[in-house]
C-alpha positions, 0 to 999 in steps of 0.5 A, spaced: 225 586 071 225 579 073 221 576 079 227 576 084 229 583 082 222 585 083 222 582 090 229 585 092 226 592 090 220 591 093 224 590 100 228 596 099 222 600 098 219 597 104 225 599 108 225 606 106 217 607 107 218 606 115 214 612 117 217 618 120 223 617 124 224 624 127 221 627 133 217 632 129 215 627 124 212 622 129 209 628 133 205 630 126 204 623 125 200 622 132 196 629 130 194 626 123 191 620 127 187 625 131 185 629 124 183 623 120 180 619 125 175 624 128 172 626 121 169 619 121 162 618 124 162 613 129 156 610 126 161 607 120 166 605 125 166 597 126 169 597 133 163 602 136 157 599 132 155 594 137 155 598 143 151 604 139 146 599 137 145 596 144 145 603 147 140 605 141 135 599 143 136 601 150 134 608 149 128 606 144 125 602 149 118 599 148 119 602 141 125 598 139 121 594 134 119 600 130 125 601 125 124 608 124 125 609 132 131 604 132 134 608 126 133 615 129 136 612 136 142 609 133 143 616 129 142 620 136 147 615 140 152 615 134 152 623 134 153 623 142 159 618 141 162 623 136 161 629 141 164 625 146 170 622 142 172 629 140 172 632 147 176 627 149 181 628 144 181 635 145 182 634 153 188 630 151 191 635 146 190 640 152 193 636 157 199 635 152 200 642 151 199 644 158 205 639 160 210 643 156 213 648 162 214 653 156 207 653 154 205 660 157 212 663 155 211 669 150 215 667 143 223 668 144 227 673 139 232 669 135 238 669 139 244 673 136 250 669 134 257 671 138 262 676 136 267 673 132 274 674 136 279 678 134 285 675 130 292 677 128 295 673 122 302 673 124 306 673 117 313 669 116 316 676 117 313 677 123 315 671 126 322 672 124 322 679 127 320 676 133 325 671 133 330 676 132 327 680 138 327 675 143 319 675 143 318 669 139 315 665 146 310 671 147 308 671 140 307 663 140 302 664 147 298 670 143 297 665 137 295 659 142 290 664 145 287 666 139 286 658 137 283 657 143 278 663 142 277 661 135 275 654 138 271 657 143 267 661 138 266 656 133 263 651 139 258 657 141 256 658 134 254 651 134 250 651 140 247 657 138 245 654 132 242 648 135 238 652 140 235 656 134 233 650 131 230 647 137 226 654 138 224 654 131 221 646 132 218 648 138 214 654 135 212 650 129 209 644 134 205 650 138 203 652 131 201 645 129 197 644 136 193 650 136 191 649 129 189 642 131 185 645 137 181 650 132 180 644 128 177 640 134 172 646 135 170 646 128 169 638 129 165 639 135 160 644 133 158 640 127 158 634 131 153 638 136 149 640 131 148 633 128 146 631 135 141 636 136 138 634 130 138 627 132 135 629 138 129 632 134 128 626 129 128 621 135 123 625 139 119 626 132 120 618 131 117 616 138 111 621 137 109 618 131 110 611 133 106 612 139 100 615 135 101 610 130 102 603 133 
């Protein structure tokens, strides 16, 4: 493939890979940011490293010159930041869930389809007979009424299908949110465990530094 054709193909592929376009896909994409971002420890994020270091030095105080104490303080601050990040994300998710006016409503049963209207199919013989009997105008009115009823029926079917699709989408979104909430709880348990371990390690490092200046 020539360079010009390759460049054209790359541009075409780039236009196709523009991310989710539907509301469902965009919502899932936002949840993916939570899912992937919170699994990364704060200590490894460059945008938080400077603040973590400053807080760790302040926490270490007079023993900040001791590498073991400073490292333990940094791990403690990073673990505390992780806990705060997870809890903040969970609060934001709960706010989104509670902002839905139908959040507390029980799941609805599938809406039934409307009943198809009765329809008389007039044959040519029936039309000829009505013409002879002088009831052709009445027959035409019946046919027009049937057409209107059929049109209304088809419109209602489309509306029911749309409402069913919306209900299915909402149920799926609720399931995704509940799953994400459960994931936050798992993240928080691990983060709190790391923070508690970091507290003990920091206390031990400070005690060792005081005993061995």
